[in-house]
Backbone of each chain as ProteinMPNN parsed JSONL, in Angstrom:
{"seq_chain_A": "NSKVIQTPRYLVKGQGQKAKMRCIPEKGHPVVFWYQQNKNNEFKFLINFQNQEVLQQIDMTEKRFSAECPSNSPCSLEIQSSEAGDSALYLCASSGQNQDTQYFGPGTRLLVL", "coords_chain_A": {"N_chain_A": [[90.661, 102.295, 118.823], [91.719, 105.419, 117.461], [94.311, 107.465, 118.827], [95.166, 109.875, 118.069], [95.493, 113.322, 118.303], [93.946, 116.278, 117.296], [93.963, 119.769, 116.912], [92.742, 123.087, 116.205], [89.316, 121.873, 116.192], [87.681, 123.184, 114.436], [88.199, 125.854, 112.159], [88.129, 129.138, 111.132], [88.902, 131.389, 108.657], [89.863, 134.441, 107.014], [90.446, 135.281, 103.577], [93.827, 135.324, 102.69], [94.726, 135.314, 105.266], [96.686, 133.757, 107.902], [96.598, 130.295, 108.667], [96.642, 127.936, 111.148], [97.176, 124.691, 112.328], [97.226, 121.917, 114.608], [98.766, 118.818, 115.651], [98.921, 115.957, 117.631], [100.635, 113.068, 117.62], [99.957, 109.511, 118.022], [101.242, 108.026, 120.964], [104.55, 106.969, 120.777], [104.578, 106.713, 118.047], [106.531, 107.461, 115.377], [106.144, 108.469, 112.842], [104.455, 110.862, 110.954], [101.68, 112.07, 109.17], [100.13, 114.371, 106.912], [97.039, 115.047, 105.411], [94.783, 116.339, 102.991], [91.326, 116.621, 102.77], [88.831, 117.182, 100.53], [85.573, 118.668, 99.829], [84.435, 116.921, 98.076], [85.25, 114.49, 98.847], [87.803, 113.857, 98.052], [91.12, 112.976, 98.51], [94.216, 114.455, 99.345], [97.553, 113.955, 99.645], [99.817, 115.691, 101.694], [102.25, 116.069, 103.226], [104.825, 114.247, 104.956], [106.44, 113.169, 107.964], [109.276, 111.769, 109.614], [110.042, 111.411, 112.814], [111.614, 114.377, 113.29], [112.174, 114.903, 110.678], [111.49, 115.665, 107.255], [109.919, 113.428, 105.093], [108.472, 113.036, 102.68], [106.952, 115.337, 100.441], [104.501, 117.325, 98.75], [104.427, 119.52, 95.873], [102.686, 121.673, 96.372], [102.786, 121.951, 99.066], [105.282, 123.009, 99.398], [105.112, 125.653, 98.748], [102.887, 127.648, 99.765], [102.255, 126.33, 102.06], [103.432, 125.226, 105.215], [105.093, 123.0, 107.395], [105.855, 121.313, 110.436], [107.457, 119.134, 112.797], [108.381, 119.388, 115.688], [110.654, 118.303, 118.259], [109.243, 116.959, 121.167], [107.013, 118.607, 121.054], [103.767, 119.54, 119.721], [103.027, 118.484, 116.344], [102.679, 120.613, 113.486], [100.708, 122.273, 110.991], [100.73, 124.827, 108.729], [99.144, 127.341, 106.883], [100.227, 129.86, 104.954], [99.032, 132.056, 103.6], [95.847, 132.07, 103.334], [93.575, 130.637, 100.979], [90.42, 130.529, 99.244], [90.102, 128.03, 98.105], [91.437, 126.413, 99.829], [89.772, 125.571, 101.749], [88.758, 122.87, 103.56], [88.894, 119.542, 105.024], [91.431, 118.851, 107.195], [93.526, 116.288, 107.754], [95.365, 114.526, 110.127], [97.635, 111.875, 110.509], [99.186, 109.084, 112.134], [101.864, 106.691, 112.38], [103.623, 103.662, 113.28], [107.176, 103.004, 113.096], [107.869, 100.917, 111.305], [105.434, 100.055, 110.54], [102.412, 99.467, 108.725], [99.944, 100.554, 109.079], [98.094, 103.486, 109.212], [96.939, 105.716, 111.554], [94.272, 107.852, 112.124], [93.515, 111.216, 113.132], [90.739, 113.283, 114.34], [90.56, 115.41, 112.643], [90.905, 118.785, 111.341], [88.672, 121.166, 110.48], [88.774, 123.472, 108.049], [87.612, 126.605, 107.097], [87.675, 128.96, 104.671], [86.869, 132.181, 104.21]], "CA_chain_A": [[90.385, 103.673, 118.446], [92.898, 106.249, 117.317], [94.601, 108.413, 119.904], [95.748, 111.065, 117.462], [94.759, 114.508, 118.738], [94.087, 117.416, 116.408], [93.322, 121.007, 117.352], [91.368, 123.056, 116.687], [88.433, 121.074, 115.349], [87.169, 124.074, 113.393], [89.028, 127.038, 111.965], [87.553, 130.02, 110.128], [89.855, 132.439, 108.32], [89.616, 135.23, 105.825], [91.456, 135.081, 102.532], [95.079, 136.007, 102.963], [95.14, 135.126, 106.66], [97.369, 132.508, 108.243], [95.793, 129.27, 109.327], [97.562, 126.978, 111.753], [96.531, 123.585, 113.01], [98.194, 121.11, 115.33], [98.507, 117.376, 115.73], [99.745, 115.159, 118.531], [100.5, 111.675, 117.159], [99.873, 108.487, 119.057], [102.488, 107.844, 121.685], [105.406, 105.938, 120.2], [104.526, 106.749, 116.584], [107.469, 108.476, 114.9], [105.823, 108.931, 111.487], [103.253, 111.689, 110.946], [101.218, 112.425, 107.828], [99.049, 115.342, 106.739], [96.246, 114.901, 104.202], [93.681, 117.285, 102.806], [90.137, 115.982, 102.199], [87.916, 118.244, 100.117], [84.142, 118.366, 99.999], [84.112, 115.812, 97.173], [85.899, 113.296, 99.407], [89.091, 113.595, 97.399], [92.226, 113.124, 99.447], [95.496, 114.862, 98.789], [98.678, 113.858, 100.569], [100.553, 116.946, 101.743], [103.612, 115.943, 103.731], [104.976, 113.377, 106.104], [107.662, 113.306, 108.753], [109.702, 110.74, 110.541], [110.598, 112.244, 113.881], [111.546, 115.777, 112.858], [112.638, 115.004, 109.301], [110.509, 115.51, 106.186], [110.154, 112.28, 104.223], [107.904, 113.331, 101.371], [105.98, 116.419, 100.405], [104.125, 117.684, 97.388], [104.82, 120.877, 95.502], [101.815, 122.66, 97.007], [103.261, 122.154, 100.426], [106.518, 123.773, 99.408], [104.89, 127.065, 98.494], [102.158, 128.361, 100.826], [102.094, 125.482, 103.235], [104.637, 124.845, 105.947], [104.782, 122.034, 108.435], [106.987, 120.869, 111.238], [107.199, 118.207, 113.894], [109.508, 119.581, 116.613], [110.776, 117.345, 119.34], [108.517, 117.26, 122.409], [105.949, 119.583, 120.82], [102.857, 119.046, 118.678], [103.283, 118.78, 114.942], [101.8, 121.675, 113.028], [100.578, 122.567, 109.572], [100.338, 126.225, 108.631], [98.958, 127.911, 105.559], [100.702, 131.237, 105.129], [98.059, 132.992, 103.059], [94.754, 131.156, 102.988], [92.74, 130.89, 99.811], [89.12, 129.856, 99.345], [90.284, 126.637, 97.715], [92.058, 125.649, 100.93], [88.7, 125.089, 102.629], [88.784, 121.407, 103.506], [89.2, 118.862, 106.281], [92.852, 118.505, 107.226], [93.651, 115.09, 108.579], [96.686, 114.095, 110.568], [97.703, 110.453, 110.823], [100.504, 108.653, 112.597], [102.113, 105.253, 112.304], [104.885, 103.199, 113.8], [108.274, 103.153, 112.13], [107.822, 99.916, 110.256], [104.082, 99.543, 110.439], [101.703, 99.932, 107.553], [98.663, 101.16, 109.399], [98.063, 104.883, 109.616], [95.799, 106.018, 112.417], [93.912, 109.239, 111.855], [92.83, 112.053, 114.1], [89.396, 113.712, 113.936], [90.65, 116.427, 111.604], [90.61, 120.208, 111.524], [87.897, 121.64, 109.326], [89.116, 124.863, 107.74], [86.749, 127.351, 106.195], [88.272, 130.235, 104.284], [85.768, 133.008, 103.686]], "C_chain_A": [[91.66, 104.497, 118.422], [93.055, 107.192, 118.497], [95.322, 109.64, 119.348], [94.865, 112.264, 117.812], [95.009, 115.641, 117.754], [93.326, 118.608, 116.976], [93.646, 122.129, 116.378], [90.512, 122.15, 115.8], [87.898, 121.894, 114.185], [88.006, 125.342, 113.372], [88.409, 127.853, 110.846], [88.518, 131.18, 109.908], [89.379, 133.217, 107.099], [90.722, 134.977, 104.801], [92.683, 135.922, 102.839], [95.584, 135.828, 104.388], [95.918, 133.813, 106.823], [96.395, 131.567, 108.934], [96.745, 128.209, 109.857], [96.792, 125.92, 112.519], [97.602, 122.644, 113.575], [97.771, 119.658, 115.426], [99.468, 116.756, 116.74], [99.572, 113.704, 118.117], [100.324, 110.727, 118.339], [101.248, 108.302, 119.683], [103.283, 106.701, 121.06], [105.375, 105.875, 118.689], [105.451, 107.845, 116.068], [107.117, 109.08, 113.538], [104.478, 109.652, 111.502], [102.956, 112.117, 109.507], [100.177, 113.535, 107.917], [98.39, 115.089, 105.387], [95.18, 116.005, 104.187], [92.519, 116.518, 102.162], [89.157, 117.075, 101.807], [86.462, 117.771, 100.202], [83.667, 117.249, 99.084], [84.755, 114.499, 97.618], [87.157, 112.888, 98.644], [90.204, 113.906, 98.389], [93.481, 113.576, 98.694], [96.542, 114.742, 99.898], [99.462, 115.161, 100.518], [102.02, 116.734, 102.106], [103.647, 114.85, 104.781], [106.365, 113.497, 106.701], [107.995, 111.98, 109.417], [110.552, 111.438, 111.587], [110.547, 113.701, 113.392], [111.899, 115.977, 111.389], [111.499, 114.815, 108.288], [110.892, 114.314, 105.312], [109.695, 112.557, 102.794], [107.033, 114.56, 101.494], [105.668, 116.734, 98.96], [104.492, 119.139, 97.124], [103.984, 121.936, 96.205], [102.324, 122.998, 98.406], [104.486, 123.056, 100.445], [106.277, 125.257, 99.233], [104.174, 127.765, 99.648], [102.016, 127.572, 102.127], [103.449, 125.249, 103.888], [104.229, 123.911, 107.072], [106.043, 121.683, 109.188], [106.517, 119.927, 112.318], [108.361, 118.33, 114.875], [109.499, 118.548, 117.72], [110.02, 117.838, 120.567], [107.477, 118.369, 122.275], [105.011, 119.021, 119.764], [103.404, 119.335, 117.285], [102.318, 119.89, 114.523], [101.827, 121.774, 111.518], [100.068, 123.993, 109.486], [100.221, 126.627, 107.166], [99.249, 129.4, 105.69], [99.685, 132.273, 104.693], [96.899, 132.174, 102.519], [94.001, 131.623, 101.75], [91.45, 130.095, 99.959], [89.242, 128.364, 99.035], [90.953, 125.778, 98.773], [91.012, 125.125, 101.901], [88.57, 123.581, 102.47], [88.923, 120.862, 104.927], [90.656, 118.428, 106.214], [93.043, 117.39, 108.247], [95.109, 114.798, 108.873], [96.611, 112.616, 110.887], [99.096, 110.137, 111.339], [100.63, 107.144, 112.463], [103.447, 104.932, 112.957], [105.935, 103.203, 112.711], [108.179, 102.159, 110.991], [106.428, 99.351, 110.061], [103.382, 100.165, 109.247], [100.464, 100.737, 107.892], [98.84, 102.606, 109.834], [96.769, 105.122, 110.397], [95.53, 107.518, 112.362], [93.292, 109.924, 113.07], [91.476, 112.494, 113.554], [89.4, 114.79, 112.852], [90.401, 117.836, 112.101], [89.884, 120.674, 110.276], [88.156, 123.134, 109.153], [88.123, 125.436, 106.758], [87.407, 128.692, 105.921], [87.197, 131.06, 103.583], [86.237, 133.971, 102.608]], "O_chain_A": [[92.559, 104.309, 119.242], [92.077, 107.654, 119.085], [96.006, 110.353, 120.082], [93.647, 112.223, 117.64], [96.157, 115.931, 117.417], [92.2, 118.477, 117.455], [94.721, 122.126, 115.78], [90.976, 121.711, 114.747], [87.687, 121.374, 113.09], [88.456, 125.837, 114.406], [88.185, 127.345, 109.747], [88.903, 131.867, 110.854], [88.609, 132.723, 106.276], [91.806, 134.508, 105.149], [92.574, 137.093, 103.203], [96.734, 136.15, 104.688], [95.818, 132.899, 106.004], [95.504, 131.983, 109.675], [97.552, 127.653, 109.112], [95.866, 126.229, 113.269], [98.728, 122.59, 113.081], [96.595, 119.315, 115.303], [100.673, 117.004, 116.703], [98.478, 113.155, 118.247], [100.517, 111.102, 119.496], [102.276, 108.408, 119.014], [102.759, 105.608, 120.844], [106.079, 105.057, 118.097], [105.194, 109.028, 116.291], [107.711, 110.076, 113.124], [103.485, 109.121, 111.999], [103.853, 112.473, 108.743], [99.432, 113.619, 108.894], [99.06, 114.938, 104.365], [94.755, 116.513, 105.224], [92.697, 115.85, 101.144], [88.696, 117.824, 102.669], [86.174, 116.64, 100.592], [82.594, 116.688, 99.304], [84.798, 113.527, 96.864], [87.519, 111.712, 98.604], [90.221, 114.962, 99.02], [93.757, 113.141, 97.576], [96.416, 115.359, 100.956], [99.743, 115.681, 99.438], [102.918, 117.164, 101.382], [102.637, 114.555, 105.42], [107.327, 113.873, 106.03], [107.113, 111.182, 109.736], [111.621, 111.976, 111.298], [109.454, 114.188, 113.103], [111.918, 117.11, 110.908], [110.658, 113.928, 108.439], [112.029, 114.199, 104.853], [110.433, 112.339, 101.833], [106.438, 114.798, 102.545], [106.458, 116.451, 98.06], [104.825, 119.887, 98.043], [104.505, 122.982, 96.592], [102.295, 124.144, 98.854], [104.701, 123.789, 101.411], [107.161, 126.057, 99.542], [104.835, 128.428, 100.447], [101.686, 128.137, 103.171], [104.469, 125.095, 103.215], [103.138, 124.033, 107.629], [107.15, 121.746, 108.653], [105.349, 119.919, 112.705], [109.24, 117.469, 114.896], [108.456, 117.993, 118.066], [110.144, 118.999, 120.957], [107.103, 118.997, 123.266], [105.392, 118.135, 118.999], [104.142, 120.298, 117.075], [101.268, 120.075, 115.138], [102.804, 121.42, 110.858], [99.065, 124.327, 110.117], [101.069, 126.302, 106.336], [98.589, 130.108, 106.45], [99.506, 133.281, 105.377], [96.949, 131.655, 101.405], [93.819, 132.816, 101.51], [91.391, 129.114, 100.701], [88.558, 127.54, 99.642], [91.029, 124.558, 98.634], [91.327, 124.323, 102.78], [88.304, 123.081, 101.377], [89.051, 121.615, 105.892], [91.063, 117.724, 105.29], [92.756, 117.544, 109.434], [95.963, 114.82, 107.987], [95.632, 112.152, 111.471], [100.062, 110.832, 111.024], [99.636, 106.42, 112.437], [104.287, 105.809, 113.161], [105.619, 103.384, 111.535], [108.386, 102.52, 109.833], [106.265, 98.28, 109.477], [103.727, 101.265, 108.815], [99.988, 101.521, 107.071], [99.642, 102.906, 110.719], [95.673, 104.778, 109.955], [96.433, 108.338, 112.53], [92.643, 109.297, 113.907], [91.104, 112.127, 112.44], [88.375, 115.052, 112.222], [89.773, 118.051, 113.138], [90.406, 120.591, 109.165], [87.798, 123.946, 110.006], [87.827, 124.837, 105.723], [87.663, 129.467, 106.843], [86.692, 130.695, 102.522], [85.434, 134.732, 102.069]]}, "seq_chain_B": "TQTVSQSDAHVTVFEGDSVELRCNYSYGGSIYLSWYIQHHGRGLQFLLKYYSGNPVVQGVNGFKAEFSKSDSSFHLRKASVHWSDSAVYFCAVRSTSSGQKLVFGQGTILKVYL", "coords_chain_B": {"N_chain_B": [[99.592, 103.935, 85.053], [98.637, 104.547, 88.353], [95.918, 103.582, 90.222], [93.007, 103.733, 92.352], [89.891, 102.4, 92.663], [86.552, 102.794, 93.539], [83.707, 101.524, 92.722], [81.032, 101.913, 93.346], [79.2, 104.623, 94.252], [77.131, 105.037, 96.03], [75.538, 102.885, 98.345], [72.715, 101.193, 99.383], [71.052, 99.573, 101.97], [69.073, 97.363, 104.069], [68.832, 97.053, 107.615], [70.418, 94.228, 108.947], [70.792, 93.035, 106.509], [73.217, 91.616, 104.205], [76.284, 93.034, 102.961], [78.37, 94.25, 100.334], [81.149, 96.115, 99.571], [82.874, 97.494, 96.963], [86.244, 97.462, 95.775], [88.763, 98.231, 93.568], [92.038, 98.068, 92.277], [94.913, 99.467, 90.655], [98.016, 98.905, 90.499], [101.564, 98.675, 90.624], [104.157, 96.497, 91.783], [104.867, 95.861, 95.295], [102.105, 96.028, 97.455], [100.06, 97.579, 99.984], [96.916, 97.161, 101.268], [94.008, 98.719, 102.494], [91.076, 99.416, 104.467], [89.003, 102.092, 105.469], [86.693, 103.749, 107.64], [84.447, 106.467, 107.718], [82.565, 108.328, 109.71], [79.948, 110.772, 109.69], [81.297, 113.972, 109.717], [83.561, 113.266, 111.121], [86.907, 111.913, 111.75], [88.969, 109.466, 110.019], [88.458, 106.049, 110.597], [90.278, 103.165, 111.185], [89.705, 100.044, 109.637], [90.596, 97.481, 108.575], [93.398, 95.631, 107.141], [95.544, 94.461, 104.45], [98.454, 92.767, 103.489], [100.049, 90.497, 102.957], [99.853, 86.869, 102.898], [97.07, 85.105, 104.259], [94.363, 85.641, 102.164], [91.926, 86.544, 103.03], [90.905, 88.83, 105.299], [90.163, 89.722, 108.631], [88.306, 92.278, 110.221], [87.399, 95.024, 112.379], [84.241, 95.118, 114.156], [82.857, 93.086, 112.745], [83.468, 93.261, 110.06], [85.01, 92.11, 107.046], [87.508, 91.497, 104.532], [88.479, 90.568, 101.231], [91.314, 89.786, 99.445], [92.184, 89.766, 96.036], [94.4, 88.889, 93.705], [94.25, 88.264, 91.023], [91.93, 89.535, 90.195], [92.531, 92.06, 90.894], [91.426, 93.188, 93.226], [89.883, 94.222, 96.322], [87.596, 93.7, 98.095], [85.169, 94.744, 100.491], [83.25, 93.261, 103.06], [80.261, 92.536, 104.903], [78.329, 90.496, 106.935], [75.902, 90.983, 108.243], [74.451, 93.923, 108.531], [74.339, 96.846, 110.627], [72.378, 99.664, 111.703], [74.119, 101.605, 112.564], [76.299, 101.284, 111.001], [76.138, 102.931, 108.904], [77.828, 105.151, 106.939], [80.718, 106.669, 105.37], [82.849, 104.807, 103.346], [86.193, 104.11, 102.745], [88.554, 102.833, 100.517], [91.992, 102.188, 100.565], [95.296, 102.454, 99.295], [98.674, 101.653, 99.608], [101.731, 101.792, 98.069], [104.946, 100.393, 97.33], [106.18, 101.951, 95.492], [105.096, 104.443, 95.818], [105.968, 105.499, 98.119], [105.32, 106.176, 101.567], [102.822, 107.237, 101.608], [99.223, 107.171, 101.591], [96.91, 106.303, 99.063], [93.707, 107.102, 98.195], [90.485, 105.69, 97.415], [87.415, 106.821, 95.833], [85.449, 106.711, 97.661], [82.607, 105.155, 99.235], [79.301, 105.661, 99.964], [77.503, 104.315, 102.484], [74.279, 103.502, 103.325], [72.176, 102.469, 105.838], [69.087, 101.273, 106.41], [66.452, 101.1, 108.82]], "CA_chain_B": [[98.863, 104.808, 85.962], [98.234, 103.877, 89.576], [94.582, 104.05, 90.59], [92.151, 102.991, 93.27], [88.545, 102.686, 92.207], [85.384, 102.264, 94.243], [82.745, 101.704, 91.635], [79.706, 102.297, 93.839], [79.209, 105.846, 95.04], [76.135, 104.856, 97.087], [74.957, 101.565, 98.559], [71.624, 101.285, 100.356], [70.58, 98.258, 102.414], [68.315, 97.362, 105.306], [69.517, 96.447, 108.755], [70.386, 92.778, 108.887], [71.246, 92.579, 105.192], [74.65, 91.561, 103.951], [76.704, 94.097, 102.066], [79.717, 94.192, 99.76], [81.633, 97.374, 99.027], [83.919, 97.051, 96.04], [87.458, 98.238, 95.595], [89.709, 97.697, 92.591], [93.248, 98.875, 92.239], [95.856, 99.266, 89.56], [99.307, 99.282, 91.04], [102.646, 97.742, 90.41], [105.006, 96.292, 92.954], [104.236, 95.413, 96.54], [101.104, 96.99, 97.913], [99.314, 97.398, 101.213], [95.537, 97.567, 101.035], [93.289, 98.917, 103.749], [89.763, 100.059, 104.451], [88.704, 103.021, 106.552], [85.318, 104.228, 107.73], [84.341, 107.848, 108.177], [81.235, 108.784, 110.073], [79.742, 112.173, 109.33], [81.961, 114.986, 110.525], [84.645, 112.699, 111.933], [88.092, 111.441, 111.051], [88.932, 108.117, 109.472], [88.699, 104.961, 111.543], [90.846, 102.006, 110.514], [88.92, 98.816, 109.734], [91.416, 96.298, 108.354], [94.435, 95.795, 106.129], [96.15, 93.266, 103.878], [99.72, 92.878, 102.783], [100.417, 89.188, 102.459], [99.289, 85.777, 103.667], [95.663, 84.748, 104.034], [93.742, 86.748, 101.426], [90.738, 87.023, 103.739], [91.315, 89.469, 106.55], [89.066, 90.101, 109.511], [88.465, 93.595, 110.799], [86.544, 95.338, 113.522], [82.787, 95.201, 113.981], [82.329, 92.078, 111.845], [83.865, 93.462, 108.666], [86.134, 91.372, 106.501], [87.797, 91.825, 103.138], [89.2, 89.52, 100.525], [92.24, 90.231, 98.41], [92.287, 88.927, 94.852], [95.407, 89.421, 92.796], [93.802, 88.076, 89.645], [90.911, 90.549, 89.9], [93.003, 93.361, 91.414], [90.329, 93.688, 94.053], [89.956, 94.097, 97.784], [86.221, 94.046, 98.449], [84.806, 94.715, 101.916], [81.963, 92.584, 103.244], [79.734, 92.31, 106.248], [77.224, 89.541, 106.794], [74.658, 91.527, 108.777], [74.778, 95.307, 108.872], [73.584, 97.553, 111.662], [72.148, 101.041, 111.261], [75.295, 102.415, 112.911], [77.332, 101.111, 109.973], [75.954, 103.994, 107.918], [79.023, 105.994, 106.936], [81.45, 106.623, 104.103], [83.917, 103.811, 103.421], [87.28, 104.391, 101.806], [89.606, 101.882, 100.258], [93.253, 102.921, 100.431], [96.428, 101.648, 98.852], [100.02, 102.192, 99.742], [102.629, 100.938, 97.303], [106.365, 100.68, 97.548], [106.597, 102.984, 94.545], [104.535, 105.743, 96.189], [106.44, 105.86, 99.445], [104.448, 105.755, 102.66], [101.522, 107.896, 101.568], [98.063, 106.411, 101.172], [96.099, 106.812, 97.97], [92.348, 106.705, 98.535], [89.42, 105.643, 96.43], [86.477, 107.935, 95.863], [84.538, 106.527, 98.779], [81.263, 104.614, 99.038], [78.387, 106.041, 101.041], [76.626, 103.214, 102.86], [73.12, 103.873, 104.141], [71.485, 101.302, 106.371], [67.758, 101.634, 106.89], [65.886, 100.197, 109.83]], "C_chain_B": [[98.397, 104.005, 87.176], [96.899, 104.449, 90.036], [93.949, 103.145, 91.622], [90.726, 103.374, 92.919], [87.502, 102.007, 93.073], [84.201, 102.554, 93.336], [81.373, 102.168, 92.097], [79.807, 103.543, 94.701], [78.26, 105.729, 96.235], [75.699, 103.398, 97.123], [73.915, 101.696, 99.657], [71.128, 99.883, 100.681], [69.72, 98.437, 103.66], [69.117, 96.672, 106.404], [69.321, 94.939, 108.722], [70.798, 92.201, 107.544], [72.747, 92.39, 105.19], [75.011, 92.664, 102.961], [78.112, 93.816, 101.56], [80.032, 95.555, 99.165], [82.877, 97.06, 98.213], [85.083, 98.041, 95.935], [88.344, 97.512, 94.589], [90.898, 98.628, 92.491], [94.06, 98.543, 90.995], [97.198, 99.791, 90.026], [100.345, 98.244, 90.685], [103.43, 97.566, 91.689], [104.223, 95.809, 94.158], [103.262, 96.479, 97.026], [100.51, 96.577, 99.248], [97.91, 97.933, 100.941], [94.836, 97.712, 102.377], [91.931, 99.544, 103.477], [89.626, 100.929, 105.689], [87.225, 103.388, 106.485], [85.337, 105.655, 108.269], [82.886, 108.172, 108.449], [81.166, 110.285, 109.86], [80.457, 113.106, 110.296], [83.128, 114.481, 111.35], [85.846, 112.332, 111.076], [87.911, 110.02, 110.549], [89.254, 107.098, 110.562], [89.175, 103.738, 110.766], [89.974, 100.769, 110.731], [89.78, 97.562, 109.615], [92.434, 96.587, 107.257], [94.89, 94.432, 105.62], [97.473, 93.632, 103.252], [100.129, 91.548, 102.169], [99.733, 88.132, 103.308], [97.855, 85.493, 103.282], [94.953, 85.904, 103.333], [92.46, 87.276, 102.076], [91.179, 87.577, 105.09], [90.082, 89.903, 107.328], [89.356, 91.474, 110.096], [87.551, 93.789, 111.989], [85.081, 95.304, 113.13], [82.241, 94.247, 112.909], [82.656, 92.272, 110.381], [85.004, 92.526, 108.292], [86.324, 91.769, 105.049], [88.614, 90.707, 102.531], [90.035, 90.11, 99.409], [92.218, 89.239, 97.258], [93.289, 89.561, 93.896], [94.937, 89.34, 91.354], [92.775, 89.126, 89.235], [91.366, 91.954, 90.282], [91.923, 93.997, 92.285], [90.595, 93.459, 95.529], [88.592, 94.537, 98.316], [85.962, 93.855, 99.942], [83.422, 94.102, 102.054], [81.57, 92.569, 104.716], [78.467, 91.494, 106.102], [75.884, 90.131, 107.23], [74.931, 92.947, 109.277], [73.831, 95.85, 109.93], [73.414, 98.997, 111.2], [73.363, 101.924, 111.537], [76.449, 102.222, 111.926], [77.198, 102.154, 108.866], [77.107, 104.98, 108.021], [79.588, 105.999, 105.513], [82.645, 105.682, 104.288], [84.945, 104.096, 102.326], [88.245, 103.216, 101.74], [90.887, 102.677, 100.038], [94.38, 101.964, 100.084], [97.719, 102.387, 99.14], [100.937, 101.247, 98.969], [104.07, 101.319, 97.593], [106.847, 101.785, 96.615], [106.077, 104.366, 94.917], [105.006, 106.195, 97.561], [105.453, 105.412, 100.506], [103.054, 106.343, 102.552], [100.44, 106.933, 101.105], [97.408, 107.11, 99.988], [94.698, 106.24, 98.162], [91.462, 106.577, 97.307], [88.444, 106.781, 96.665], [85.507, 107.859, 97.026], [83.197, 105.946, 98.35], [80.418, 104.992, 100.238], [77.438, 104.875, 101.295], [75.511, 103.752, 103.742], [72.4, 102.606, 104.545], [70.169, 101.773, 106.955], [67.252, 100.59, 107.879], [64.725, 99.411, 109.241]], "O_chain_B": [[97.834, 102.92, 87.036], [96.766, 105.659, 90.219], [94.294, 101.971, 91.757], [90.394, 104.559, 92.884], [87.559, 100.801, 93.311], [83.759, 103.696, 93.21], [80.627, 102.758, 91.316], [80.432, 103.52, 95.761], [78.541, 106.251, 97.314], [75.514, 102.76, 96.086], [74.19, 102.239, 100.726], [70.822, 99.099, 99.782], [69.649, 99.525, 104.23], [69.966, 95.82, 106.139], [68.218, 94.44, 108.5], [71.117, 91.017, 107.446], [73.462, 92.919, 106.041], [74.161, 93.161, 102.222], [78.936, 93.225, 102.259], [79.271, 96.082, 98.354], [83.816, 96.438, 98.708], [84.916, 99.259, 95.998], [88.635, 96.326, 94.743], [90.758, 99.845, 92.61], [93.905, 97.488, 90.381], [97.471, 100.989, 89.951], [100.027, 97.074, 90.474], [103.364, 98.41, 92.582], [103.067, 95.402, 94.048], [103.561, 97.673, 97.007], [100.462, 95.397, 99.594], [97.753, 99.044, 100.435], [95.053, 96.913, 103.287], [91.68, 100.115, 102.416], [90.057, 100.573, 106.785], [86.597, 103.345, 105.427], [86.128, 106.001, 109.147], [82.077, 108.276, 107.527], [82.185, 110.977, 109.851], [80.26, 113.05, 111.51], [83.635, 115.21, 112.203], [85.811, 112.425, 109.849], [86.826, 109.447, 110.648], [90.194, 107.267, 111.339], [88.536, 103.327, 109.797], [89.558, 100.479, 111.852], [89.7, 96.674, 110.464], [92.371, 97.596, 106.555], [94.662, 93.4, 106.252], [97.608, 94.655, 102.58], [100.508, 91.484, 101.0], [99.107, 88.452, 104.319], [97.472, 85.626, 102.12], [94.938, 87.024, 103.845], [91.971, 88.343, 101.704], [91.756, 86.864, 105.911], [89.099, 90.383, 106.763], [90.497, 91.796, 110.425], [87.001, 92.832, 112.534], [84.721, 95.438, 111.961], [81.263, 94.574, 112.237], [82.169, 91.519, 109.538], [85.853, 92.195, 109.12], [85.417, 92.308, 104.414], [89.342, 89.995, 103.222], [89.537, 90.833, 98.547], [92.231, 88.026, 97.468], [93.048, 90.638, 93.35], [95.196, 90.242, 90.558], [92.744, 89.559, 88.083], [90.661, 92.929, 90.021], [91.558, 95.16, 92.116], [91.411, 92.626, 95.922], [88.457, 95.607, 98.909], [86.474, 92.924, 100.564], [82.526, 94.39, 101.261], [82.404, 92.587, 105.621], [77.631, 91.775, 105.243], [74.846, 89.812, 106.649], [75.562, 93.141, 110.316], [72.703, 95.387, 110.101], [74.208, 99.497, 110.403], [73.603, 102.89, 110.813], [77.461, 102.918, 112.009], [78.058, 102.245, 107.99], [77.332, 105.573, 109.076], [79.015, 105.418, 104.592], [83.36, 105.768, 105.286], [84.609, 104.291, 101.158], [88.687, 102.685, 102.759], [90.865, 103.726, 99.393], [94.405, 100.816, 100.527], [97.825, 103.596, 98.936], [100.916, 100.037, 99.193], [104.362, 102.427, 98.043], [107.819, 102.477, 96.92], [106.563, 105.365, 94.387], [104.493, 107.174, 98.103], [104.815, 104.37, 100.355], [102.178, 105.98, 103.337], [100.696, 106.007, 100.336], [97.357, 108.338, 99.919], [94.531, 105.026, 98.279], [91.658, 107.258, 96.301], [88.619, 107.595, 97.571], [84.822, 108.833, 97.339], [82.713, 106.21, 97.249], [80.763, 104.69, 101.381], [76.662, 104.496, 100.417], [75.763, 104.377, 104.772], [72.058, 101.774, 103.705], [70.144, 102.577, 107.886], [67.563, 99.402, 107.798], [64.116, 98.596, 109.935]]}, "name": "protein", "num_of_chains": 2, "seq": "NSKVIQTPRYLVKGQGQKAKMRCIPEKGHPVVFWYQQNKNNEFKFLINFQNQEVLQQIDMTEKRFSAECPSNSPCSLEIQSSEAGDSALYLCASSGQNQDTQYFGPGTRLLVLTQTVSQSDAHVTVFEGDSVELRCNYSYGGSIYLSWYIQHHGRGLQFLLKYYSGNPVVQGVNGFKAEFSKSDSSFHLRKASVHWSDSAVYFCAVRSTSSGQKLVFGQGTILKVYL"}
């Protein structure tokens, strides 16, 4: 079973508000991923880190989304100005440096009213 | 175009039946294939993966999958399902050309009736 921790489990925000969620990867996993899963079960990769460095990110992430994985602190994903279309399940996953398997947390379900 | 396709949106079986959930991919280069399960309202739980070697891989809870390069498939099977296997199943692919990110299929909803 995965030991990835995500908080909060549920997040309700109004349009234009900031939304911030956190992730603690499995111990010893230096690579962290963020995905967005919408109500149609479509997944969108957002960003990933190795230690504190960004490896890949999509254009959406570069605009309203920001993420970081500081040393000795939880990773975080923040939406600067939430929109209704951001309502989704945000999943954090972690993996070992050279391993293929990504282990997922329970997710943060964001609802933007 | 790189794609992952799960042709069955819904599969319904009775407890004790065997089941096959299909996954086909279209990717170039080296790929890693995996299956995940998602129970209602929860995150994704890893079931199994394939990269190389024996094309039949064993996973948790009696699941196994078989890789076929000729068919570009990685179908998931279980010989005897339990009602608790009811969930959404996702096939995922990671290719060397897409970096480390996973690309998911559309998901298959498995319902197991008693």
